[in-house]
N, CA, C and O atoms as CSV, one atom per row, in Angstrom:
chain,resi,resn,atom,element,x,y,z
A,1,MET,N,N,95.792,61.360,123.164
A,1,MET,CA,C,95.088,62.527,122.643
A,1,MET,C,C,95.144,62.491,121.124
A,1,MET,O,O,96.215,62.309,120.544
A,2,SER,N,N,94.009,62.662,120.483
A,2,SER,CA,C,93.985,62.600,119.023
A,2,SER,C,C,94.313,63.963,118.431
A,2,SER,O,O,94.166,64.995,119.085
A,3,SER,N,N,94.752,63.946,117.202
A,3,SER,CA,C,95.138,65.166,116.501
A,3,SER,C,C,93.901,65.992,116.175
A,3,SER,O,O,92.866,65.420,115.832
A,4,PRO,N,N,93.971,67.331,116.269
A,4,PRO,CA,C,92.817,68.151,115.900
A,4,PRO,C,C,92.519,68.097,114.409
A,4,PRO,O,O,91.451,68.530,113.977
A,5,TYR,N,N,93.444,67.574,113.625
A,5,TYR,CA,C,93.264,67.487,112.176
A,5,TYR,C,C,92.760,66.111,111.740
A,5,TYR,O,O,92.696,65.839,110.541
A,6,ALA,N,N,92.401,65.242,112.679
A,6,ALA,CA,C,92.089,63.844,112.387
A,6,ALA,C,C,90.965,63.667,111.367
A,6,ALA,O,O,91.105,62.821,110.484
A,7,GLY,N,N,89.887,64.393,111.431
A,7,GLY,CA,C,88.764,64.174,110.526
A,7,GLY,C,C,88.801,64.995,109.256
A,7,GLY,O,O,87.866,64.926,108.459
A,8,LEU,N,N,89.848,65.769,109.043
A,8,LEU,CA,C,89.895,66.667,107.896
A,8,LEU,C,C,90.402,65.968,106.651
A,8,LEU,O,O,91.228,65.058,106.726
A,9,THR,N,N,89.900,66.402,105.504
A,9,THR,CA,C,90.343,65.843,104.231
A,9,THR,C,C,90.921,66.951,103.371
A,9,THR,O,O,90.605,68.124,103.567
A,10,ARG,N,N,91.762,66.584,102.422
A,10,ARG,CA,C,92.381,67.540,101.509
A,10,ARG,C,C,91.390,67.851,100.400
A,10,ARG,O,O,90.856,66.943,99.764
A,11,SER,N,N,91.148,69.132,100.171
A,11,SER,CA,C,90.270,69.518,99.065
A,11,SER,C,C,91.051,70.439,98.148
A,11,SER,O,O,91.482,71.518,98.554
A,12,SER,N,N,91.230,70.009,96.915
A,12,SER,CA,C,91.975,70.791,95.944
A,12,SER,C,C,91.441,70.482,94.562
A,12,SER,O,O,91.035,69.356,94.276
A,13,SER,N,N,91.446,71.489,93.710
A,13,SER,CA,C,90.991,71.266,92.342
A,13,SER,C,C,92.088,70.639,91.497
A,13,SER,O,O,91.822,70.123,90.411
A,14,ARG,N,N,93.326,70.682,91.994
A,14,ARG,CA,C,94.446,70.101,91.249
A,14,ARG,C,C,94.864,68.775,91.895
A,14,ARG,O,O,95.267,68.762,93.058
A,15,PRO,N,N,94.777,67.683,91.173
A,15,PRO,CA,C,95.206,66.402,91.748
A,15,PRO,C,C,96.729,66.345,91.874
A,15,PRO,O,O,97.456,66.958,91.092
A,16,ILE,N,N,97.188,65.601,92.867
A,16,ILE,CA,C,98.626,65.394,93.043
A,16,ILE,C,C,99.039,64.225,92.162
A,16,ILE,O,O,98.493,63.127,92.269
A,17,GLU,N,N,100.004,64.475,91.297
A,17,GLU,CA,C,100.484,63.421,90.413
A,17,GLU,C,C,101.438,62.508,91.180
A,17,GLU,O,O,102.097,62.936,92.129
A,18,ASP,N,N,101.503,61.257,90.761
A,18,ASP,CA,C,102.379,60.291,91.428
A,18,ASP,C,C,103.822,60.759,91.390
A,18,ASP,O,O,104.323,61.170,90.343
A,19,GLY,N,N,104.482,60.696,92.524
A,19,GLY,CA,C,105.895,61.034,92.596
A,19,GLY,C,C,106.196,62.511,92.692
A,19,GLY,O,O,107.359,62.875,92.869
A,20,SER,N,N,105.198,63.388,92.583
A,20,SER,CA,C,105.477,64.825,92.610
A,20,SER,C,C,105.123,65.470,93.952
A,20,SER,O,O,105.218,66.690,94.092
A,21,GLU,N,N,104.721,64.679,94.926
A,21,GLU,CA,C,104.321,65.228,96.213
A,21,GLU,C,C,105.536,65.517,97.087
A,21,GLU,O,O,106.421,64.676,97.244
A,22,GLU,N,N,105.561,66.709,97.648
A,22,GLU,CA,C,106.602,67.102,98.586
A,22,GLU,C,C,105.932,67.562,99.867
A,22,GLU,O,O,104.823,68.096,99.836
A,23,THR,N,N,106.589,67.362,100.977
A,23,THR,CA,C,106.062,67.810,102.254
A,23,THR,C,C,106.834,69.035,102.711
A,23,THR,O,O,108.061,69.013,102.798
A,24,HIS,N,N,106.098,70.114,103.003
A,24,HIS,CA,C,106.686,71.345,103.527
A,24,HIS,C,C,105.974,71.675,104.834
A,24,HIS,O,O,104.747,71.603,104.911
A,25,TYR,N,N,106.735,72.032,105.854
A,25,TYR,CA,C,106.165,72.429,107.128
A,25,TYR,C,C,106.275,73.937,107.259
A,25,TYR,O,O,107.326,74.521,106.992
A,26,LEU,N,N,105.184,74.558,107.669
A,26,LEU,CA,C,105.126,76.000,107.786
A,26,LEU,C,C,104.344,76.339,109.046
A,26,LEU,O,O,103.289,75.755,109.294
A,27,THR,N,N,104.842,77.265,109.836
A,27,THR,CA,C,104.146,77.686,111.044
A,27,THR,C,C,103.080,78.710,110.683
A,27,THR,O,O,103.361,79.711,110.024
A,28,LEU,N,N,101.857,78.448,111.123
A,28,LEU,CA,C,100.751,79.384,110.957
A,28,LEU,C,C,100.449,79.944,112.340
A,28,LEU,O,O,99.904,79.235,113.187
A,29,ASP,N,N,100.792,81.191,112.579
A,29,ASP,CA,C,100.652,81.829,113.884
A,29,ASP,C,C,99.319,82.562,113.943
A,29,ASP,O,O,99.115,83.552,113.240
A,30,LEU,N,N,98.402,82.065,114.794
A,30,LEU,CA,C,97.074,82.661,114.922
A,30,LEU,C,C,96.978,83.626,116.093
A,30,LEU,O,O,95.896,84.136,116.382
A,31,GLY,N,N,98.073,83.881,116.760
A,31,GLY,CA,C,98.060,84.819,117.880
A,31,GLY,C,C,97.341,84.238,119.078
A,31,GLY,O,O,97.592,83.098,119.466
A,32,ALA,N,N,96.446,85.021,119.665
A,32,ALA,CA,C,95.765,84.640,120.901
A,32,ALA,C,C,94.418,83.965,120.643
A,32,ALA,O,O,93.446,84.256,121.341
A,33,VAL,N,N,94.343,83.087,119.674
A,33,VAL,CA,C,93.103,82.364,119.378
A,33,VAL,C,C,92.972,81.196,120.351
A,33,VAL,O,O,93.956,80.529,120.672
A,34,ASP,N,N,91.758,80.958,120.813
A,34,ASP,CA,C,91.486,79.869,121.745
A,34,ASP,C,C,91.879,78.532,121.116
A,34,ASP,O,O,91.390,78.205,120.034
A,35,PRO,N,N,92.751,77.747,121.766
A,35,PRO,CA,C,93.195,76.467,121.194
A,35,PRO,C,C,92.064,75.472,120.946
A,35,PRO,O,O,92.182,74.615,120.071
A,36,SER,N,N,90.974,75.573,121.699
A,36,SER,CA,C,89.855,74.648,121.487
A,36,SER,C,C,89.139,74.927,120.168
A,36,SER,O,O,88.354,74.100,119.704
A,37,LEU,N,N,89.401,76.081,119.561
A,37,LEU,CA,C,88.786,76.409,118.272
A,37,LEU,C,C,89.166,75.384,117.210
A,37,LEU,O,O,88.317,74.967,116.422
A,38,LEU,N,N,90.428,74.976,117.180
A,38,LEU,CA,C,90.864,73.973,116.198
A,38,LEU,C,C,90.187,72.632,116.431
A,38,LEU,O,O,89.782,71.967,115.478
A,39,ALA,N,N,90.061,72.231,117.689
A,39,ALA,CA,C,89.453,70.938,117.993
A,39,ALA,C,C,87.966,70.920,117.648
A,39,ALA,O,O,87.441,69.884,117.241
A,40,ASN,N,N,87.287,72.045,117.806
A,40,ASN,CA,C,85.844,72.112,117.564
A,40,ASN,C,C,85.486,72.636,116.181
A,40,ASN,O,O,84.305,72.752,115.854
A,41,CYS,N,N,86.475,72.949,115.374
A,41,CYS,CA,C,86.238,73.526,114.054
A,41,CYS,C,C,85.904,72.422,113.049
A,41,CYS,O,O,86.631,71.437,112.930
A,42,GLY,N,N,84.798,72.600,112.331
A,42,GLY,CA,C,84.380,71.603,111.355
A,42,GLY,C,C,85.167,71.637,110.062
A,42,GLY,O,O,85.316,70.610,109.401
A,43,SER,N,N,85.675,72.804,109.689
A,43,SER,CA,C,86.425,72.900,108.439
A,43,SER,C,C,87.536,73.935,108.574
A,43,SER,O,O,87.408,74.933,109.283
A,44,ILE,N,N,88.624,73.663,107.872
A,44,ILE,CA,C,89.758,74.580,107.810
A,44,ILE,C,C,90.095,74.763,106.341
A,44,ILE,O,O,90.304,73.788,105.619
A,45,ARG,N,N,90.149,76.026,105.898
A,45,ARG,CA,C,90.516,76.324,104.508
A,45,ARG,C,C,91.671,77.307,104.511
A,45,ARG,O,O,91.647,78.303,105.234
A,46,LEU,N,N,92.675,77.029,103.709
A,46,LEU,CA,C,93.819,77.912,103.547
A,46,LEU,C,C,93.895,78.273,102.075
A,46,LEU,O,O,94.076,77.399,101.227
A,47,VAL,N,N,93.757,79.565,101.764
A,47,VAL,CA,C,93.690,80.029,100.384
A,47,VAL,C,C,94.801,81.035,100.137
A,47,VAL,O,O,95.029,81.931,100.950
A,48,GLY,N,N,95.488,80.885,99.019
A,48,GLY,CA,C,96.481,81.869,98.601
A,48,GLY,C,C,97.769,81.843,99.385
A,48,GLY,O,O,98.392,82.887,99.578
A,49,LEU,N,N,98.182,80.690,99.836
A,49,LEU,CA,C,99.416,80.603,100.617
A,49,LEU,C,C,100.614,81.102,99.829
A,49,LEU,O,O,101.575,81.597,100.418
A,50,GLU,N,N,100.574,80.981,98.513
A,50,GLU,CA,C,101.686,81.426,97.671
A,50,GLU,C,C,101.640,82.926,97.390
A,50,GLU,O,O,102.557,83.459,96.764
A,51,THR,N,N,100.586,83.620,97.842
A,51,THR,CA,C,100.474,85.062,97.642
A,51,THR,C,C,101.038,85.815,98.847
A,51,THR,O,O,101.402,85.201,99.850
A,52,SER,N,N,101.110,87.130,98.749
A,52,SER,CA,C,101.639,87.924,99.862
A,52,SER,C,C,100.643,88.054,101.012
A,52,SER,O,O,101.041,88.358,102.136
A,53,THR,N,N,99.350,87.827,100.746
A,53,THR,CA,C,98.338,87.895,101.805
A,53,THR,C,C,97.422,86.675,101.743
A,53,THR,O,O,96.343,86.741,101.153
A,54,PRO,N,N,97.840,85.569,102.342
A,54,PRO,CA,C,96.983,84.381,102.355
A,54,PRO,C,C,95.802,84.565,103.311
A,54,PRO,O,O,95.845,85.405,104.210
A,55,PHE,N,N,94.759,83.780,103.108
A,55,PHE,CA,C,93.590,83.801,103.975
A,55,PHE,C,C,93.390,82.420,104.570
A,55,PHE,O,O,93.630,81.406,103.914
A,56,LEU,N,N,92.947,82.390,105.826
A,56,LEU,CA,C,92.673,81.154,106.542
A,56,LEU,C,C,91.256,81.244,107.077
A,56,LEU,O,O,90.877,82.244,107.686
A,57,GLN,N,N,90.472,80.194,106.847
A,57,GLN,CA,C,89.115,80.148,107.376
A,57,GLN,C,C,89.019,78.980,108.339
A,57,GLN,O,O,89.270,77.833,107.970
A,58,LEU,N,N,88.652,79.283,109.580
A,58,LEU,CA,C,88.411,78.269,110.606
A,58,LEU,C,C,86.936,78.342,110.962
A,58,LEU,O,O,86.525,79.211,111.731
A,59,GLY,N,N,86.140,77.439,110.413
A,59,GLY,CA,C,84.700,77.506,110.617
A,59,GLY,C,C,84.159,78.790,110.027
A,59,GLY,O,O,84.244,79.001,108.817
A,60,ASP,N,N,83.595,79.664,110.875
A,60,ASP,CA,C,83.043,80.944,110.418
A,60,ASP,C,C,84.027,82.102,110.550
A,60,ASP,O,O,83.724,83.213,110.116
A,61,LEU,N,N,85.190,81.869,111.136
A,61,LEU,CA,C,86.172,82.934,111.334
A,61,LEU,C,C,87.120,83.034,110.148
A,61,LEU,O,O,87.552,82.015,109.607
A,62,ILE,N,N,87.446,84.261,109.741
A,62,ILE,CA,C,88.359,84.512,108.621
A,62,ILE,C,C,89.584,85.244,109.157
A,62,ILE,O,O,89.462,86.170,109.958
A,63,PHE,N,N,90.763,84.825,108.710
A,63,PHE,CA,C,92.022,85.440,109.101
A,63,PHE,C,C,92.799,85.810,107.842
A,63,PHE,O,O,92.783,85.077,106.854
A,64,GLN,N,N,93.479,86.954,107.886
A,64,GLN,CA,C,94.358,87.361,106.791
A,64,GLN,C,C,95.784,87.296,107.310
A,64,GLN,O,O,96.082,87.752,108.414
A,65,GLY,N,N,96.667,86.717,106.489
A,65,GLY,CA,C,98.036,86.511,106.935
A,65,GLY,C,C,99.053,87.346,106.203
A,65,GLY,O,O,98.780,87.933,105.156
A,66,VAL,N,N,100.241,87.383,106.788
A,66,VAL,CA,C,101.381,88.051,106.185
A,66,VAL,C,C,102.604,87.171,106.448
A,66,VAL,O,O,102.797,86.681,107.561
A,67,HIS,N,N,103.425,86.976,105.421
A,67,HIS,CA,C,104.621,86.152,105.541
A,67,HIS,C,C,105.700,86.920,106.294
A,67,HIS,O,O,105.928,88.099,106.026
A,68,THR,N,N,106.366,86.252,107.240
A,68,THR,CA,C,107.450,86.877,107.997
A,68,THR,C,C,108.572,85.872,108.208
A,68,THR,O,O,108.384,84.664,108.065
A,69,ARG,N,N,109.731,86.392,108.548
A,69,ARG,CA,C,110.873,85.549,108.912
A,69,ARG,C,C,110.853,85.401,110.425
A,69,ARG,O,O,110.495,86.340,111.135
A,70,THR,N,N,111.229,84.246,110.917
A,70,THR,CA,C,111.287,84.030,112.357
A,70,THR,C,C,112.559,84.647,112.919
A,70,THR,O,O,113.508,84.913,112.181
A,71,LEU,N,N,112.574,84.871,114.221
A,71,LEU,CA,C,113.743,85.441,114.870
A,71,LEU,C,C,114.902,84.450,114.867
A,71,LEU,O,O,116.067,84.836,114.759
A,72,GLY,N,N,114.571,83.193,114.985
A,72,GLY,CA,C,115.570,82.121,114.919
A,72,GLY,C,C,115.009,81.007,114.062
A,72,GLY,O,O,114.157,81.248,113.208
A,73,THR,N,N,115.473,79.801,114.279
A,73,THR,CA,C,114.971,78.646,113.538
A,73,THR,C,C,113.922,77.936,114.374
A,73,THR,O,O,114.173,77.612,115.535
A,74,GLU,N,N,112.748,77.688,113.801
A,74,GLU,CA,C,111.708,76.924,114.479
A,74,GLU,C,C,111.871,75.460,114.116
A,74,GLU,O,O,112.112,75.115,112.959
A,75,LEU,N,N,111.737,74.605,115.119
A,75,LEU,CA,C,111.862,73.167,114.913
A,75,LEU,C,C,110.487,72.525,115.005
A,75,LEU,O,O,109.701,72.866,115.889
A,76,VAL,N,N,110.190,71.598,114.102
A,76,VAL,CA,C,108.957,70.823,114.133
A,76,VAL,C,C,109.322,69.463,114.691
A,76,VAL,O,O,110.150,68.747,114.127
A,77,LEU,N,N,108.684,69.105,115.826
A,77,LEU,CA,C,109.008,67.859,116.519
A,77,LEU,C,C,107.867,66.864,116.384
A,77,LEU,O,O,106.697,67.242,116.344
A,78,ASP,N,N,108.222,65.590,116.315
A,78,ASP,CA,C,107.258,64.499,116.301
A,78,ASP,C,C,107.828,63.403,117.185
A,78,ASP,O,O,108.837,62.791,116.837
A,79,ASP,N,N,107.199,63.149,118.315
A,79,ASP,CA,C,107.690,62.147,119.268
A,79,ASP,C,C,109.144,62.406,119.648
A,79,ASP,O,O,109.973,61.497,119.609
A,80,ALA,N,N,109.444,63.627,120.011
A,80,ALA,CA,C,110.758,64.049,120.512
A,80,ALA,C,C,111.882,63.957,119.486
A,80,ALA,O,O,113.052,63.931,119.868
A,81,ARG,N,N,111.564,63.908,118.213
A,81,ARG,CA,C,112.618,63.968,117.200
A,81,ARG,C,C,112.278,65.087,116.222
A,81,ARG,O,O,111.108,65.352,115.945
A,82,VAL,N,N,113.292,65.726,115.716
A,82,VAL,CA,C,113.104,66.835,114.786
A,82,VAL,C,C,112.757,66.275,113.409
A,82,VAL,O,O,113.498,65.461,112.858
A,83,ILE,N,N,111.623,66.717,112.854
A,83,ILE,CA,C,111.252,66.256,111.512
A,83,ILE,C,C,111.378,67.371,110.479
A,83,ILE,O,O,111.391,67.108,109.277
A,84,ALA,N,N,111.472,68.625,110.950
A,84,ALA,CA,C,111.646,69.744,110.016
A,84,ALA,C,C,112.094,70.973,110.787
A,84,ALA,O,O,111.960,71.049,112.009
A,85,GLN,N,N,112.625,71.927,110.049
A,85,GLN,CA,C,112.972,73.221,110.629
A,85,GLN,C,C,112.575,74.309,109.648
A,85,GLN,O,O,112.524,74.087,108.439
A,86,SER,N,N,112.295,75.491,110.189
A,86,SER,CA,C,111.827,76.582,109.338
A,86,SER,C,C,112.300,77.916,109.888
A,86,SER,O,O,112.447,78.090,111.098
A,87,GLU,N,N,112.531,78.841,108.995
A,87,GLU,CA,C,112.849,80.214,109.373
A,87,GLU,C,C,111.806,81.170,108.800
A,87,GLU,O,O,112.064,82.361,108.624
A,88,HIS,N,N,110.639,80.633,108.515
A,88,HIS,CA,C,109.564,81.390,107.873
A,88,HIS,C,C,108.253,81.003,108.539
A,88,HIS,O,O,108.048,79.837,108.878
A,89,LYS,N,N,107.363,81.974,108.731
A,89,LYS,CA,C,106.027,81.668,109.239
A,89,LYS,C,C,105.031,82.671,108.683
A,89,LYS,O,O,105.409,83.689,108.103
A,90,VAL,N,N,103.764,82.369,108.866
A,90,VAL,CA,C,102.694,83.254,108.424
A,90,VAL,C,C,101.928,83.706,109.665
A,90,VAL,O,O,101.383,82.882,110.399
A,91,LEU,N,N,101.891,85.013,109.894
A,91,LEU,CA,C,101.144,85.595,111.007
A,91,LEU,C,C,99.738,85.922,110.530
A,91,LEU,O,O,99.566,86.630,109.538
A,92,PHE,N,N,98.730,85.410,111.235
A,92,PHE,CA,C,97.337,85.637,110.854
A,92,PHE,C,C,96.643,86.531,111.869
A,92,PHE,O,O,96.848,86.395,113.075
A,93,ASN,N,N,95.819,87.446,111.370
A,93,ASN,CA,C,94.980,88.317,112.198
A,93,ASN,C,C,93.544,88.177,111.733
A,93,ASN,O,O,93.296,88.054,110.534
A,94,PRO,N,N,92.575,88.195,112.673
A,94,PRO,CA,C,91.172,88.077,112.267
A,94,PRO,C,C,90.729,89.292,111.457
A,94,PRO,O,O,91.093,90.426,111.768
A,95,VAL,N,N,89.941,89.040,110.417
A,95,VAL,CA,C,89.391,90.104,109.579
A,95,VAL,C,C,87.922,89.809,109.323
A,95,VAL,O,O,87.450,88.693,109.539
A,96,GLN,N,N,87.211,90.824,108.863
A,96,GLN,CA,C,85.823,90.651,108.455
A,96,GLN,C,C,85.740,90.975,106.975
A,96,GLN,O,O,86.097,92.076,106.555
A,97,LEU,N,N,85.274,90.030,106.191
A,97,LEU,CA,C,85.141,90.245,104.754
A,97,LEU,C,C,83.822,90.950,104.464
A,97,LEU,O,O,82.784,90.595,105.022
A,98,ILE,N,N,83.871,91.950,103.590
A,98,ILE,CA,C,82.683,92.704,103.199
A,98,ILE,C,C,82.495,92.504,101.704
A,98,ILE,O,O,83.416,92.773,100.933
A,99,PRO,N,N,81.320,92.036,101.271
A,99,PRO,CA,C,81.086,91.836,99.837
A,99,PRO,C,C,81.261,93.133,99.060
A,99,PRO,O,O,80.947,94.210,99.566
A,100,LYS,N,N,81.762,93.031,97.829
A,100,LYS,CA,C,82.003,94.211,96.994
A,100,LYS,C,C,80.729,95.003,96.757
A,100,LYS,O,O,80.776,96.233,96.722
A,101,ALA,N,N,79.604,94.344,96.595
A,101,ALA,CA,C,78.353,95.040,96.325
A,101,ALA,C,C,78.035,96.034,97.435
A,101,ALA,O,O,77.546,97.128,97.154
A,102,GLU,N,N,78.301,95.679,98.689
A,102,GLU,CA,C,78.033,96.582,99.807
A,102,GLU,C,C,79.001,97.752,99.813
A,102,GLU,O,O,78.597,98.880,100.095
A,103,THR,N,N,80.255,97.512,99.510
A,103,THR,CA,C,81.236,98.593,99.554
A,103,THR,C,C,81.046,99.571,98.412
A,103,THR,O,O,81.416,100.738,98.544
A,104,GLU,N,N,80.479,99.134,97.289
A,104,GLU,CA,C,80.268,100.023,96.153
A,104,GLU,C,C,79.015,100.870,96.315
A,104,GLU,O,O,78.968,101.991,95.808
A,105,THR,N,N,77.991,100.362,97.013
A,105,THR,CA,C,76.736,101.088,97.119
A,105,THR,C,C,76.646,101.945,98.367
A,105,THR,O,O,75.916,102.936,98.371
A,106,GLU,N,N,77.361,101.599,99.425
A,106,GLU,CA,C,77.292,102.365,100.656
A,106,GLU,C,C,78.437,103.363,100.708
A,106,GLU,O,O,79.599,102.961,100.755
A,107,PRO,N,N,78.130,104.668,100.699
A,107,PRO,CA,C,79.211,105.646,100.799
A,107,PRO,C,C,79.788,105.643,102.201
A,107,PRO,O,O,79.069,105.445,103.180
A,108,GLY,N,N,81.058,105.859,102.287
A,108,GLY,CA,C,81.722,105.926,103.576
A,108,GLY,C,C,81.433,107.247,104.257
A,108,GLY,O,O,80.948,108.176,103.611
A,109,PRO,N,N,81.722,107.358,105.563
A,109,PRO,CA,C,81.439,108.595,106.283
A,109,PRO,C,C,82.266,109.768,105.776
A,109,PRO,O,O,81.863,110.917,105.959
A,110,GLU,N,N,83.402,109.518,105.150
A,110,GLU,CA,C,84.245,110.601,104.665
A,110,GLU,C,C,83.814,111.112,103.300
A,110,GLU,O,O,84.413,112.061,102.794
A,111,SER,N,N,82.792,110.514,102.682
A,111,SER,CA,C,82.418,110.918,101.332
A,111,SER,C,C,81.327,111.982,101.300
A,111,SER,O,O,80.978,112.454,100.218
A,112,HIS,N,N,80.774,112.376,102.449
A,112,HIS,CA,C,79.725,113.384,102.481
A,112,HIS,C,C,80.002,114.404,103.576
A,112,HIS,O,O,80.518,114.068,104.641
A,113,ASP,N,N,79.653,115.645,103.301
A,113,ASP,CA,C,79.667,116.712,104.295
A,113,ASP,C,C,78.217,117.065,104.590
A,113,ASP,O,O,77.323,116.761,103.801
A,114,THR,N,N,77.992,117.703,105.719
A,114,THR,CA,C,76.653,118.157,106.028
A,114,THR,C,C,76.521,119.605,105.604
A,114,THR,O,O,77.333,120.449,105.981
A,115,GLY,N,N,75.506,119.887,104.825
A,115,GLY,CA,C,75.279,121.239,104.327
A,115,GLY,C,C,74.637,122.110,105.389
A,115,GLY,O,O,74.407,121.645,106.506
A,116,PRO,N,N,74.336,123.387,105.063
A,116,PRO,CA,C,73.765,124.303,106.040
A,116,PRO,C,C,72.408,123.852,106.553
A,116,PRO,O,O,72.067,124.144,107.699
A,117,SER,N,N,71.622,123.149,105.744
A,117,SER,CA,C,70.302,122.702,106.178
A,117,SER,C,C,70.359,121.378,106.919
A,117,SER,O,O,69.320,120.854,107.322
A,118,GLY,N,N,71.554,120.827,107.108
A,118,GLY,CA,C,71.691,119.553,107.795
A,118,GLY,C,C,71.634,118.370,106.861
A,118,GLY,O,O,71.820,117.232,107.293
A,119,SER,N,N,71.378,118.613,105.579
A,119,SER,CA,C,71.320,117.508,104.633
A,119,SER,C,C,72.721,117.153,104.158
A,119,SER,O,O,73.641,117.967,104.227
A,120,ALA,N,N,72.862,115.950,103.685
A,120,ALA,CA,C,74.171,115.492,103.213
A,120,ALA,C,C,74.473,116.098,101.858
A,120,ALA,O,O,73.645,116.054,100.948
A,121,VAL,N,N,75.649,116.658,101.729
A,121,VAL,CA,C,76.101,117.254,100.478
A,121,VAL,C,C,77.353,116.514,100.046
A,121,VAL,O,O,78.292,116.412,100.836
A,122,PRO,N,N,77.410,115.990,98.820
A,122,PRO,CA,C,78.609,115.271,98.399
A,122,PRO,C,C,79.824,116.185,98.412
A,122,PRO,O,O,79.730,117.362,98.065
A,123,ARG,N,N,80.953,115.643,98.811
A,123,ARG,CA,C,82.200,116.400,98.789
A,123,ARG,C,C,82.677,116.572,97.365
A,123,ARG,O,O,82.477,115.709,96.511
A,124,THR,N,N,83.301,117.684,97.133
A,124,THR,CA,C,83.890,117.914,95.823
A,124,THR,C,C,85.391,117.857,95.956
A,124,THR,O,O,85.929,118.017,97.052
A,125,LYS,N,N,86.057,117.636,94.871
A,125,LYS,CA,C,87.515,117.586,94.874
A,125,LYS,C,C,88.042,118.990,94.640
A,125,LYS,O,O,88.287,119.395,93.504
A,126,ARG,N,N,88.213,119.721,95.722
A,126,ARG,CA,C,88.670,121.097,95.609
A,126,ARG,C,C,90.135,121.170,95.232
A,126,ARG,O,O,90.558,122.106,94.553
A,127,ALA,N,N,90.903,120.203,95.660
A,127,ALA,CA,C,92.341,120.241,95.401
A,127,ALA,C,C,92.636,120.241,93.910
A,127,ALA,O,O,93.630,120.821,93.475
A,128,SER,N,N,91.782,119.596,93.124
A,128,SER,CA,C,92.040,119.549,91.689
A,128,SER,C,C,91.735,120.885,91.017
A,128,SER,O,O,92.210,121.139,89.910
A,129,ARG,N,N,90.939,121.748,91.677
A,129,ARG,CA,C,90.601,123.041,91.103
A,129,ARG,C,C,91.573,124.135,91.538
A,129,ARG,O,O,91.633,125.193,90.913
A,130,ARG,N,N,92.313,123.897,92.573
A,130,ARG,CA,C,93.233,124.905,93.077
A,130,ARG,C,C,94.465,124.991,92.202
A,130,ARG,O,O,94.816,124.060,91.477
A,131,GLY,N,N,95.110,126.149,92.297
A,131,GLY,CA,C,96.369,126.316,91.586
A,131,GLY,C,C,97.477,125.553,92.284
A,131,GLY,O,O,97.250,124.920,93.315
A,132,ARG,N,N,98.617,125.610,91.750
A,132,ARG,CA,C,99.734,124.872,92.307
A,132,ARG,C,C,100.718,125.796,93.032
A,132,ARG,O,O,101.910,125.498,93.107
A,133,GLY,N,N,100.224,126.909,93.562
A,133,GLY,CA,C,101.058,127.804,94.331
A,133,GLY,C,C,101.995,128.645,93.486
A,133,GLY,O,O,103.077,129.008,93.948
A,134,ARG,N,N,101.609,128.961,92.267
A,134,ARG,CA,C,102.472,129.729,91.366
A,134,ARG,C,C,102.003,131.180,91.237
A,134,ARG,O,O,102.193,131.790,90.185
A,135,GLY,N,N,101.424,131.716,92.235
A,135,GLY,CA,C,100.974,133.098,92.133
A,135,GLY,C,C,99.470,133.183,92.029
A,135,GLY,O,O,98.753,132.311,92.521
A,136,LYS,N,N,98.980,134.257,91.373
A,136,LYS,CA,C,97.546,134.514,91.285
A,136,LYS,C,C,96.878,133.756,90.156
A,136,LYS,O,O,95.654,133.807,90.029
A,137,GLY,N,N,97.620,133.073,89.355
A,137,GLY,CA,C,97.032,132.357,88.235
A,137,GLY,C,C,97.289,133.091,86.941
A,137,GLY,O,O,97.913,134.152,86.934
A,138,ARG,N,N,96.822,132.544,85.872
A,138,ARG,CA,C,97.039,133.147,84.557
A,138,ARG,C,C,96.068,134.289,84.327
A,138,ARG,O,O,94.937,134.279,84.813
A,139,LYS,N,N,96.528,135.259,83.585
A,139,LYS,CA,C,95.644,136.361,83.210
A,139,LYS,C,C,94.807,135.926,82.025
A,139,LYS,O,O,95.284,135.263,81.104
A,140,ARG,N,N,93.573,136.310,82.074
A,140,ARG,CA,C,92.674,136.015,80.971
A,140,ARG,C,C,92.677,137.192,80.012
A,140,ARG,O,O,92.990,138.322,80.385
A,141,ALA,N,N,92.328,136.908,78.796
A,141,ALA,CA,C,92.213,137.994,77.813
A,141,ALA,C,C,91.110,138.929,78.267
A,141,ALA,O,O,90.001,138.478,78.556
A,142,GLY,N,N,91.382,140.186,78.334
A,142,GLY,CA,C,90.386,141.167,78.750
A,142,GLY,C,C,90.517,141.560,80.202
A,142,GLY,O,O,89.889,142.531,80.625
A,143,ASP,N,N,91.328,140.826,81.004
A,143,ASP,CA,C,91.549,141.209,82.397
A,143,ASP,C,C,92.594,142.311,82.439
A,143,ASP,O,O,93.657,142.188,81.832
A,144,ASP,N,N,92.298,143.371,83.145
A,144,ASP,CA,C,93.258,144.465,83.289
A,144,ASP,C,C,93.683,144.573,84.740
A,144,ASP,O,O,92.879,144.371,85.650
A,145,ASP,N,N,94.952,144.893,84.951
A,145,ASP,CA,C,95.453,145.122,86.307
A,145,ASP,C,C,95.633,146.564,86.579
A,145,ASP,O,O,96.049,146.939,87.675
């Protein structure tokens, strides 16, 4: 059986200098993703692994990850011998990316109320106009009690 990574190539804008290459093994947990997805996937991209929320692209699917510690030590085996061990993995969940232009122009459902005529009325920030619970408020010049 051939490796699902057999036809893939490394793509990076930073070249690896001679003698500075290190091998690190890291578990990427995709949850309940169909295993045939890796075999049939034309491209795999991993972006931001050094950040707190890395992204993984498998063909047209996008996953967002979070770094976690394993419950015990995970062993990486190659032909029945241990080649690495890890106590760290990245858990990935599928996400849908939305371009910024769409999120800036389309108001969310919570940003409008329906007015008496049924038309949309923008919400106002009433909390900023309210007092802070200190009584009836300040007296104005000319107000008599």
